[in-house]
N, C-alpha and C positions, 0 to 999 in steps of 0.2 A: 339232131344226130346225123352224122355222116355215115356213109356206107363205103367200106373199103373192099375192093375186089381181092380175090385170092392171089397172093404174091408168087405166082409161078416163076417169075423172073428171078426171084431170090433163091428159089429151090434150084434153078438151073445153075446159079453161081456156086452152089454147094457141090456140084458135080465137077468142078474144076479144081482139083487138088493142087495144081501148080500155082494157084493164087490164094494162099492161105489167109492173107489179110482180108481179101474180099469175101472169102468164105466165112471168116469170123464176123465180119460186119453183117453179112446175111443172116447168120445164126442169131445175132442180137436182135435184128429187126424181125425175124420170124418168131422169136420168143415173145416179143411185144405183141405181134399180130395174134399169136395163139392165146395170150392173156386176154386180149380184147374179145376174141372169139369165144373163149370160155365164159367170160362175163355175159356176153350177149346170149349164149345158150342157156346159162343159168336163169337169166331173166325170162327168156322165152319159155323155158320148161315150167317155170312158176305160173306164167300167164296161161299155159295150157293145162294147168291143174296138177302138175307133178308135186309130190310132197317133198319136204326136206330130206326124208329118209330115201326117197327114190333118187334124188339128185346126189345125195351122199354116196349111195351105192354105186352110181355111175362113175363118180369121181374117186371112189375108194377113200372117202373122208367121213368124219362123223357128222351126225345131224347138227350138232352144235357148231361145227366149222361151217356148215352150209348156212346156218342162221347168221353167223358173223359175216360171211361173204355177201349174203343177201342184203343185210343192213347197209354195208358199205356200197354195194352196187346200186341199191335203190336211191341212196343219197346222191351218189355220183350221177346217175342217169337223170335225176331231177335238177341237178345244179350245174353240170359240166356240159357246155355246148359243144365241146370237142370229143365227147364220148362217142366212140366209133362202133358201129355194128358191122362186122365183116360179112361179106356176101360170097358164099361158096358157089353160087350159080354162075358167077362171072368167068369169062374165058381169059381175059387179059388183066394185067396188073395196073391199077391206078397208081400213080406216084405216091409211095408211102412217105408220110412226113417222118422226120428224124425223131422217132418215138423213143424217148428215154423213160425208164421207169420213174414214176412219181411217188410221192409219199402215200397217195391214196390208191395206188395200184396194188392188187393182191399178189 
């Protein structure tokens, strides 16, 4: 698994309303980043002993939805070498790959 640093550069692009196409691209890439971050946090919460009900409450989803996400995430973490764990401790942004939603992304 690779670790991506927090994409501060993308957030700075959102603060430039004169360049809407760049802002839209940044939004797309940030959404992908946040999806990866959510996935990593769900897996980490489970490792630390959080119940499906706890995770569901934090995400405002049902326990069953958490079970479904966990099932897909555990399969993905075990089989996808490109599964990314975002790193919020980092100061600068590592170059983000052009992350397009895939069929196995929640």
